[in-house]
KEVEX-602182 format. One line per 2 residues: number of its first residue (from 0); for each residue x, y, z of C-alpha. Coordinates in Angstrom, 2 decimals. Layout:
N
NUM	X:Y:Z ~ ...
//
This chain:
557
0	-3.86:-10.56:26.64 ~ -6.27:-7.81:24.89
2	-9.48:-7.68:26.98 ~ -12.42:-9.44:25.30
4	-15.27:-6.58:25.91 ~ -15.61:-2.99:24.47
6	-14.18:-0.43:26.41 ~ -15.73:2.30:24.79
8	-14.69:5.17:27.10 ~ -11.12:4.06:25.79
10	-12.37:4.56:22.05 ~ -10.72:7.94:20.64
12	-13.24:7.72:17.62 ~ -16.85:7.65:17.37
14	-19.55:8.40:14.78 ~ -19.69:11.71:16.17
16	-16.23:12.85:16.34 ~ -15.27:14.01:12.84
18	-17.88:15.50:10.49 ~ -16.98:14.41:7.08
20	-16.86:18.04:5.60 ~ -14.11:18.60:8.16
22	-11.70:16.27:6.95 ~ -8.96:17.25:6.04
24	-5.02:16.67:6.97 ~ -4.86:20.52:7.53
26	-7.74:20.39:10.28 ~ -7.28:17.18:11.60
28	-3.23:18.16:12.44 ~ -4.02:21.26:13.73
30	-6.74:19.99:16.05 ~ -4.10:18.09:17.63
32	-1.38:20.27:17.77 ~ -3.63:22.52:19.90
34	-5.11:19.83:22.35 ~ -2.08:17.63:22.68
36	0.74:19.78:21.53 ~ 3.47:18.12:23.55
38	2.26:14.44:22.88 ~ 4.96:12.46:20.42
40	3.28:11.66:17.32 ~ 6.10:10.39:15.15
42	9.39:8.10:16.42 ~ 12.09:6.95:14.18
44	13.66:3.56:15.11 ~ 16.70:3.89:12.59
46	17.44:7.49:14.18 ~ 15.63:7.80:17.31
48	14.25:11.19:16.19 ~ 10.93:12.49:18.10
50	8.47:14.83:16.86 ~ 5.34:16.03:19.11
52	2.38:16.83:17.30 ~ 2.96:20.53:17.71
54	6.61:20.09:16.13 ~ 5.02:17.85:13.48
56	2.60:20.97:12.23 ~ 5.23:23.40:12.55
58	7.57:21.39:10.47 ~ 5.16:20.41:7.71
60	3.75:24.48:7.57 ~ 7.81:24.94:6.82
62	7.90:22.38:4.44 ~ 4.82:23.29:2.69
64	6.17:27.30:2.39 ~ 9.47:25.73:0.96
66	7.63:23.46:-1.49 ~ 5.16:25.98:-2.53
68	8.30:28.84:-3.22 ~ 9.41:26.08:-5.42
70	6.41:26.20:-7.51 ~ 4.25:23.43:-6.13
72	0.97:24.93:-6.12 ~ -2.65:23.55:-5.19
74	-3.80:20.78:-7.66 ~ 0.03:20.34:-8.87
76	1.17:16.63:-9.30 ~ 3.84:15.60:-6.99
78	5.62:11.85:-7.04 ~ 7.29:10.63:-3.69
80	9.97:8.48:-4.32 ~ 11.23:7.73:-0.88
82	11.42:5.19:1.69 ~ 10.28:5.20:5.16
84	11.46:8.30:7.04 ~ 10.02:11.60:8.91
86	10.89:13.65:5.97 ~ 8.42:11.54:3.71
88	5.34:12.00:6.29 ~ 6.52:15.36:6.70
90	6.43:15.91:2.32 ~ 3.17:13.95:2.18
92	1.41:16.25:5.00 ~ 2.91:19.81:3.65
94	1.36:18.73:-0.02 ~ -1.68:17.87:1.74
96	-1.91:21.28:3.23 ~ -0.92:23.47:-0.15
98	-4.06:21.57:-1.43 ~ -1.66:19.66:-4.23
100	-1.45:15.88:-5.10 ~ 0.54:13.15:-3.89
102	1.87:10.26:-6.18 ~ 3.30:7.72:-3.79
104	5.61:5.63:-5.77 ~ 6.99:2.14:-4.73
106	10.56:2.75:-4.20 ~ 11.44:-0.44:-6.09
108	10.14:0.58:-9.52 ~ 12.55:1.23:-11.82
110	12.93:1.74:-15.97 ~ 9.69:1.58:-17.68
112	7.66:1.07:-14.55 ~ 9.07:4.21:-13.01
114	8.41:6.13:-15.74 ~ 4.52:4.97:-16.31
116	4.24:5.81:-12.88 ~ 5.21:9.61:-13.13
118	4.29:10.27:-16.48 ~ 0.94:8.67:-16.56
120	-0.39:10.71:-13.52 ~ 1.48:13.97:-14.53
122	3.73:14.76:-12.30 ~ 5.30:17.88:-12.41
124	7.39:17.42:-9.35 ~ 9.62:14.53:-7.82
126	10.75:14.29:-4.72 ~ 13.22:11.74:-4.16
128	15.83:9.88:-1.67 ~ 19.19:10.75:-2.73
130	19.98:6.81:-2.80 ~ 17.18:6.49:-5.59
132	18.20:9.55:-7.39 ~ 20.19:7.51:-10.02
134	17.31:5.56:-10.89 ~ 14.97:8.44:-11.40
136	17.76:10.36:-13.52 ~ 17.52:7.55:-16.21
138	14.16:8.23:-16.81 ~ 13.77:12.12:-16.32
140	14.38:12.51:-20.74 ~ 11.14:10.60:-20.75
142	9.40:12.77:-18.47 ~ 8.51:16.06:-20.21
144	6.00:17.66:-17.54 ~ 8.70:17.17:-14.41
146	9.93:20.73:-14.01 ~ 11.30:20.30:-10.50
148	13.35:17.69:-8.42 ~ 13.45:17.89:-4.63
150	16.23:15.32:-3.45 ~ 16.04:14.35:-0.01
152	19.62:13.57:1.85 ~ 19.47:10.28:3.95
154	22.57:9.36:5.04 ~ 22.22:5.86:3.95
156	25.19:5.06:1.58 ~ 26.46:6.98:-1.46
158	24.13:9.87:-1.97 ~ 22.76:10.50:-5.37
160	22.12:13.28:-7.67 ~ 20.00:15.09:-10.36
162	21.63:17.00:-12.77 ~ 19.51:20.26:-13.64
164	18.42:20.11:-17.33 ~ 16.52:22.73:-19.35
166	13.97:24.19:-17.45 ~ 13.88:21.57:-14.87
168	15.18:23.15:-11.48 ~ 16.95:20.84:-8.85
170	16.85:21.68:-5.15 ~ 17.91:19.83:-1.89
172	15.22:19.51:0.35 ~ 16.84:20.78:3.70
174	18.46:23.41:2.30 ~ 14.92:24.03:0.65
176	13.33:24.05:4.12 ~ 15.95:25.47:6.20
178	15.04:29.35:3.73 ~ 11.68:28.60:4.32
180	9.77:31.06:6.76 ~ 9.20:29.48:10.36
182	5.44:30.95:10.15 ~ 2.17:29.37:10.20
184	1.13:28.07:6.73 ~ -2.07:29.46:5.37
186	-2.94:28.83:2.13 ~ -5.14:31.33:-0.05
188	-7.61:28.35:-0.78 ~ -7.56:26.25:2.04
190	-8.03:22.38:0.85 ~ -11.63:21.26:1.09
192	-12.54:17.59:2.32 ~ -13.69:16.77:-1.57
194	-10.30:17.91:-2.83 ~ -8.04:15.27:-4.33
196	-4.99:14.72:-2.38 ~ -3.44:11.01:-3.45
198	-3.11:9.00:-6.60 ~ -2.94:5.70:-5.25
200	-1.46:2.93:-7.90 ~ -3.23:-0.68:-7.79
202	-2.21:-3.43:-9.58 ~ -3.44:-3.32:-13.15
204	-5.37:-6.45:-14.16 ~ -6.46:-6.61:-17.56
206	-4.43:-3.43:-18.36 ~ -1.64:-1.32:-16.69
208	-1.65:-0.16:-13.10 ~ -4.53:2.21:-12.10
210	-4.03:5.39:-10.22 ~ -6.81:5.25:-7.86
212	-8.10:8.75:-6.65 ~ -8.56:9.83:-3.07
214	-9.96:12.82:-1.49 ~ -8.78:14.31:1.57
216	-11.99:13.03:3.69 ~ -11.32:9.54:1.47
218	-7.87:9.08:2.82 ~ -8.57:10.53:6.52
220	-11.65:7.63:6.84 ~ -9.13:5.29:6.28
222	-8.30:5.93:9.70 ~ -11.56:6.89:11.15
224	-13.62:4.07:10.34 ~ -10.73:1.78:11.52
226	-10.47:3.91:15.04 ~ -14.48:3.35:15.20
228	-14.35:-0.28:14.33 ~ -11.60:-1.49:16.08
230	-11.52:0.81:19.27 ~ -8.23:2.25:18.58
232	-7.24:4.77:21.23 ~ -5.08:8.16:22.11
234	-2.81:6.15:23.99 ~ -2.01:3.40:21.10
236	1.47:3.29:19.71 ~ 1.19:2.07:16.11
238	4.39:0.18:15.22 ~ 4.55:0.91:11.23
240	7.13:-1.45:9.44 ~ 5.13:-1.65:6.12
242	6.21:1.08:3.21 ~ 4.79:4.54:3.61
244	3.93:4.25:-0.18 ~ 1.15:1.77:0.32
246	-2.12:2.84:1.73 ~ -1.84:0.47:4.57
248	0.77:1.86:6.49 ~ 0.34:5.59:5.43
250	-3.42:5.47:5.78 ~ -4.72:2.80:7.46
252	-1.64:2.79:10.27 ~ -0.02:6.45:10.42
254	-3.70:8.16:9.27 ~ -5.62:5.96:12.14
256	-3.05:6.94:14.96 ~ -3.49:10.83:13.67
258	-7.29:10.68:14.09 ~ -7.00:9.41:17.35
260	-4.31:11.54:18.84 ~ -2.31:8.57:19.09
262	1.61:7.81:18.18 ~ 3.42:6.18:15.52
264	6.99:4.25:15.44 ~ 8.15:4.03:12.36
266	10.66:1.69:11.09 ~ 12.68:1.36:7.67
268	10.89:-1.67:6.70 ~ 9.97:-4.92:8.19
270	12.92:-7.26:9.65 ~ 12.33:-10.69:11.35
272	15.33:-10.45:13.51 ~ 14.73:-6.73:14.54
274	10.41:-7.16:14.97 ~ 9.91:-8.08:18.31
276	13.12:-6.03:19.77 ~ 11.41:-2.71:18.03
278	7.72:-3.52:19.29 ~ 9.10:-4.13:23.00
280	11.58:-0.87:22.70 ~ 8.64:1.16:21.33
282	5.86:-0.23:23.67 ~ 3.72:0.01:20.60
284	0.42:-1.64:21.12 ~ -0.96:-1.94:17.54
286	0.47:-3.14:14.24 ~ -0.50:-4.43:10.69
288	0.37:-7.37:8.73 ~ 0.60:-8.33:5.06
290	1.21:-11.39:3.32 ~ 3.50:-13.62:4.65
292	4.89:-11.47:7.64 ~ 2.79:-13.52:10.45
294	4.21:-16.78:8.73 ~ 7.85:-15.71:9.05
296	7.40:-14.93:12.43 ~ 5.43:-17.66:13.40
298	8.01:-19.90:12.07 ~ 10.66:-18.62:14.54
300	11.73:-20.75:17.26 ~ 9.36:-20.27:20.36
302	10.63:-18.20:23.22 ~ 9.65:-18.13:26.79
304	9.84:-14.13:25.89 ~ 7.21:-14.36:22.91
306	4.41:-12.69:25.34 ~ 6.66:-10.21:26.61
308	5.18:-7.33:24.52 ~ 2.58:-4.06:24.71
310	1.13:-5.30:21.73 ~ -2.69:-5.64:22.20
312	-4.06:-5.72:18.32 ~ -2.41:-7.07:15.31
314	-4.20:-7.00:11.50 ~ -3.30:-10.20:9.91
316	-4.40:-9.84:6.20 ~ -5.05:-12.68:5.31
318	-5.80:-14.51:8.38 ~ -3.51:-17.58:8.97
320	-5.16:-20.84:10.35 ~ -2.71:-20.49:12.91
322	-4.37:-17.35:14.02 ~ -5.56:-18.50:17.28
324	-2.62:-20.10:18.47 ~ -0.46:-16.76:17.33
326	-2.68:-15.08:19.79 ~ -1.93:-17.40:22.52
328	1.68:-17.17:22.12 ~ 2.43:-13.76:21.42
330	-0.23:-12.70:23.90 ~ -2.34:-10.44:22.07
332	-5.46:-10.49:19.57 ~ -6.02:-10.76:15.90
334	-8.08:-9.02:13.92 ~ -8.79:-8.54:10.12
336	-9.43:-5.15:7.99 ~ -10.56:-5.67:4.31
338	-10.56:-3.16:1.54 ~ -9.07:-2.06:-1.48
340	-6.69:0.68:-2.88 ~ -9.36:1.12:-5.75
342	-11.95:1.84:-3.37 ~ -11.49:2.27:0.47
344	-11.72:0.29:3.47 ~ -15.06:-1.72:3.87
346	-14.92:-4.74:6.56 ~ -13.33:-5.11:10.16
348	-13.09:-8.43:12.19 ~ -12.50:-7.13:15.44
350	-11.11:-8.11:18.76 ~ -14.70:-8.63:20.33
352	-16.00:-10.84:17.25 ~ -16.18:-14.52:18.39
354	-12.99:-16.09:18.00 ~ -14.55:-19.41:16.15
356	-15.21:-17.10:13.31 ~ -11.21:-16.01:13.15
358	-10.49:-16.23:9.50 ~ -13.33:-14.12:8.60
360	-13.01:-10.55:7.33 ~ -15.83:-9.62:9.66
362	-18.90:-7.87:8.95 ~ -19.27:-4.16:7.24
364	-18.03:-0.92:8.83 ~ -20.65:1.31:9.59
366	-21.63:3.22:6.54 ~ -20.84:0.47:4.04
368	-22.79:-1.73:2.19 ~ -21.36:-5.11:0.94
370	-23.12:-8.01:-1.56 ~ -22.21:-11.19:-2.89
372	-23.47:-11.62:-6.28 ~ -23.23:-13.69:-9.36
374	-21.93:-13.01:-12.62 ~ -25.10:-11.08:-13.38
376	-24.70:-9.09:-10.29 ~ -27.75:-10.57:-8.69
378	-27.27:-11.06:-4.98 ~ -26.91:-14.70:-3.74
380	-27.53:-16.26:-0.38 ~ -25.32:-17.30:2.55
382	-23.19:-19.90:2.28 ~ -22.80:-19.46:-1.63
384	-19.42:-17.88:-3.09 ~ -19.65:-14.59:-5.70
386	-18.02:-11.46:-6.24 ~ -18.24:-9.05:-3.52
388	-19.49:-5.73:-4.58 ~ -19.56:-2.41:-2.44
390	-20.99:0.83:-1.70 ~ -20.86:3.61:0.90
392	-23.86:5.24:2.19 ~ -21.59:8.67:2.05
394	-20.41:10.71:-0.47 ~ -16.78:11.11:-0.78
396	-15.93:8.36:1.38 ~ -14.83:6.12:-1.72
398	-12.23:6.74:-4.36 ~ -12.92:8.97:-7.06
400	-12.24:6.70:-9.76 ~ -9.07:5.94:-11.72
402	-6.93:8.73:-13.04 ~ -7.45:9.34:-16.95
404	-9.25:5.96:-16.80 ~ -12.69:6.93:-17.61
406	-13.68:3.58:-19.17 ~ -12.05:1.38:-16.51
408	-13.69:3.60:-13.44 ~ -17.33:3.56:-15.34
410	-16.89:-0.79:-15.80 ~ -15.70:-0.92:-11.82
412	-19.04:0.63:-11.04 ~ -21.24:-1.30:-12.77
414	-24.74:-1.15:-11.72 ~ -23.58:1.35:-9.01
416	-21.85:-0.96:-7.27 ~ -18.42:-1.08:-7.17
418	-16.60:-4.31:-8.45 ~ -14.01:-5.93:-6.38
420	-12.89:-8.65:-8.74 ~ -12.49:-10.13:-5.55
422	-14.98:-13.53:-4.33 ~ -16.37:-13.74:-1.06
424	-18.90:-15.52:0.72 ~ -21.15:-14.41:3.68
426	-22.39:-16.95:6.74 ~ -25.65:-17.30:8.14
428	-24.50:-14.84:11.14 ~ -23.49:-12.24:8.26
430	-20.13:-12.96:8.47 ~ -17.76:-12.46:5.28
432	-14.98:-14.56:4.48 ~ -12.62:-14.01:1.31
434	-12.49:-16.78:-1.37 ~ -10.34:-15.94:-3.99
436	-9.77:-13.38:-6.85 ~ -11.48:-13.01:-9.98
438	-8.30:-10.60:-11.02 ~ -5.32:-11.46:-12.93
440	-3.28:-10.19:-9.91 ~ -0.36:-11.61:-7.73
442	-0.11:-11.16:-4.30 ~ 3.37:-11.46:-3.09
444	4.70:-10.86:0.08 ~ 2.32:-7.70:0.53
446	2.69:-6.08:-2.92 ~ 0.21:-6.63:-5.44
448	1.50:-7.06:-8.64 ~ 0.16:-6.91:-12.18
450	0.46:-9.78:-14.40 ~ -0.39:-8.14:-17.49
452	2.68:-5.42:-16.15 ~ 4.97:-7.93:-16.03
454	3.83:-9.64:-19.03 ~ 4.16:-6.24:-21.00
456	7.79:-5.89:-19.68 ~ 9.04:-9.06:-20.99
458	7.42:-9.04:-24.42 ~ 9.93:-5.77:-24.79
460	12.76:-8.37:-25.10 ~ 13.66:-8.94:-28.71
462	13.76:-12.54:-28.18 ~ 10.57:-13.09:-26.69
464	7.64:-14.04:-28.83 ~ 5.08:-14.78:-26.14
466	4.81:-14.82:-22.33 ~ 2.03:-15.66:-19.31
468	2.33:-14.89:-15.94 ~ 0.33:-15.87:-13.31
470	1.03:-16.71:-9.29 ~ 1.84:-20.26:-8.08
472	0.97:-21.08:-4.34 ~ 3.87:-21.49:-1.74
474	3.43:-23.22:1.53 ~ 4.10:-19.92:3.71
476	0.39:-18.89:2.37 ~ 1.76:-16.41:-0.11
478	2.43:-16.47:-3.90 ~ 5.39:-16.15:-6.15
480	5.48:-14.94:-9.72 ~ 6.04:-17.90:-12.50
482	6.41:-16.90:-16.31 ~ 6.08:-19.15:-19.37
484	7.75:-18.18:-22.37 ~ 7.82:-18.99:-25.67
486	11.07:-17.81:-27.37 ~ 10.87:-16.60:-31.03
488	11.83:-19.23:-33.94 ~ 15.79:-19.46:-34.18
490	16.28:-17.00:-31.16 ~ 18.77:-18.20:-28.32
492	17.13:-16.99:-24.82 ~ 17.79:-18.55:-21.46
494	16.42:-17.72:-17.50 ~ 19.27:-15.58:-16.70
496	19.29:-13.36:-19.91 ~ 15.29:-12.80:-19.16
498	15.69:-12.50:-15.48 ~ 18.27:-9.83:-16.18
500	15.87:-7.65:-18.45 ~ 13.38:-8.14:-16.09
502	15.14:-6.51:-13.30 ~ 16.28:-3.46:-15.43
504	12.58:-2.70:-16.13 ~ 10.72:-3.39:-12.70
506	10.45:-3.83:-9.49 ~ 12.41:-6.61:-7.58
508	9.75:-8.57:-6.41 ~ 7.80:-8.73:-9.88
510	11.10:-10.41:-11.50 ~ 9.60:-14.34:-11.69
512	10.87:-16.72:-9.54 ~ 9.89:-19.67:-11.61
514	10.32:-19.67:-15.52 ~ 9.83:-22.05:-17.65
516	10.29:-22.31:-21.64 ~ 7.37:-23.80:-23.83
518	6.85:-23.98:-27.59 ~ 3.51:-22.46:-27.33
520	0.50:-21.50:-24.79 ~ -2.19:-23.29:-24.39
522	-5.25:-21.09:-25.37 ~ -9.50:-20.99:-25.46
524	-11.71:-21.32:-28.76 ~ -11.49:-17.36:-28.34
526	-8.09:-17.40:-28.23 ~ -7.56:-16.66:-24.68
528	-4.21:-17.89:-22.75 ~ -5.76:-20.60:-20.22
530	-3.67:-19.58:-17.25 ~ -5.25:-21.76:-14.75
532	-4.10:-24.82:-16.80 ~ -0.18:-23.45:-16.85
534	-0.98:-22.72:-13.16 ~ -2.26:-26.17:-12.27
536	0.24:-27.74:-14.21 ~ 3.27:-26.16:-12.23
538	1.75:-26.38:-8.78 ~ 1.64:-30.25:-9.45
540	5.35:-30.18:-9.75 ~ 7.21:-26.80:-9.42
542	10.37:-28.68:-10.05 ~ 9.65:-28.71:-14.05
544	10.14:-25.12:-13.93 ~ 13.57:-23.06:-13.61
546	13.73:-21.45:-9.67 ~ 15.79:-18.47:-9.51
548	16.38:-18.98:-5.91 ~ 17.27:-22.19:-6.43
550	19.84:-21.09:-9.14 ~ 21.32:-18.72:-6.66
552	20.54:-15.48:-8.52 ~ 20.01:-12.46:-5.91
554	18.40:-9.40:-7.20 ~ 19.21:-6.10:-6.54
556	16.66:-3.72:-4.57
//
C-alpha cells in the first residue's frame, strides 16, 4: 500500500529542478543520457526490447540525422500515423531535436477524417506504420503538401506499402536510419523552449477538430508539474498502455518519466486480460486510466492475487464511486490529474489528499489559477457550479492556441482566461469537482469525439437530410455515441447502410452505436436542435433505438 505521508526526498522533481527556459526535449534527454546512461528508460512488452537512456539518446540522434537528410527541416510539420512502439517515441524525440513539429494522428482515423488531420495541419511529411499505409494511400491524392512518406515496418501481419507519385518520395524507416551517421546530432539552430513542437488534435465542439499548439516547454511541463504535484520518483516505472498519439500517454506518462529520469514500460494497447500480468512482470509503480478502464478491471472476479503488484499510484479520470474499494482491493492509491489538450494540465488530487475528498479533481497545481465563473465570467462562491476557467502564472506553460484558427483561439481566451467548456464546483476547502461538460462533445472509452464531426460525415451520405449526434450514458460510467437521422423524402436508408458509410469515413470509435430514424428533429425558436431532449428520450428507453452491438455488427479497426 502506498504511504500516506509525502516523502519529499524521494521526489525527483521540485519547483527548482528545471528552469522553464531550459525545457527542450533535446536538453532533458541529454541530461539523463549523461547522468543515468546505463539506466533502462524504455521497455516494450510486445518485443521485450529495452533501451537505456544512453541508447535512446544515441538512437534518436541517428533518427534525427536520417529525417533531416530526407528533407525534414526545422519548423516542418510531420504527421505520425503510428501505434505504440519504440519507433513512435524515437520519431517524436528526433523531430523535437530537429526543431520540427509532430502531428500525432489517431490510428483509427481514416477517409475524410484522416485527410482533414493531415491537410489542416499542413503536414509535408508522414511517418506511417506499414499496416496503416493502405489507409494513408487512399487519401494521399488529396494531400498536395505531402512531399515525403516514411514507412515503418512493424512485423504485424501484412505490411502495406506506399506507391511513389510525382514529386513525393517514399522511404523505409529502418533503411533510412541504417544509412544515417551514428554521430551526435547537433542542429544548426538548437530548438528553444518556446518553439512549437506538437500539434495535438482535440475534439471539435461547434466545428471541426482543432489542432492545439504546444511549445517544447508546454509539452514538458505536462511531466514536470505532475511529478512535482504527485511525488513521482526516479525509481518509478510507468506502465503506458494508452496510445502515444494522445497527450496522456505521450506527455503526462512518458514525458513525466523522462523528466524524472524514471522508466517506461510500453504496451501496444490496453487489455483487460493482460493488464495485471504485464503490471506484475514489469514491476510498474504508476499507470493512468481513462474512461471505463477502471470499470473493466473492477468488474473482473476478485482474486487473492489482486494486491500482488507494485503499483503505488493510479490516475483515474474520471474517479469512479468505488475508488476507495478499488484502492483496498488492489493495494494502491488513486489519484486524479485534470487538464485539457486545448490548454494543459492544471489540477491534481494526490496520494496525500484526504480520502473523504476522493472523487475530486484536486486543487490547482503550483503556478495555476482556476476559477468557477457564471455565464458572464464573474466568479461564483464555493458550492455553486459554473464553468472552469484557467490561467498560468508563467509564460509558455499553456498551449499557443489553435493552429490556423485565430477566432477560435481568441474566443477560448475571453477576458484573458482560458474557458474549458467544463462545468465544475469548488468546495469550502478549495477542492474542485468536475460536474459536466458544456461542450458538444462525447467521451467514449477515453476518446474525445466531436459530435459535430460525426454529424458532418453522416451528412455526406446522399440519403441523409439531417442528423443529430449526442452522447448517451451507460452503466459502466461511460458514454456511447447516438445518432438521430432524418432521411430524405422517398429515399431508402437503413442502419447498416449508415454504419458502413460511417466506417469508411471516420474512426471506428466514432461510429454511432445507437441509431434512430425520425421524420424531423426537435428545435428551439432559433432553430437549434434540442439535443438535450433527444438524449433524455433515448436514455429513458434505449430499446427504442437500433443498437449496433445488439445487432452483432463488428467494426473493423
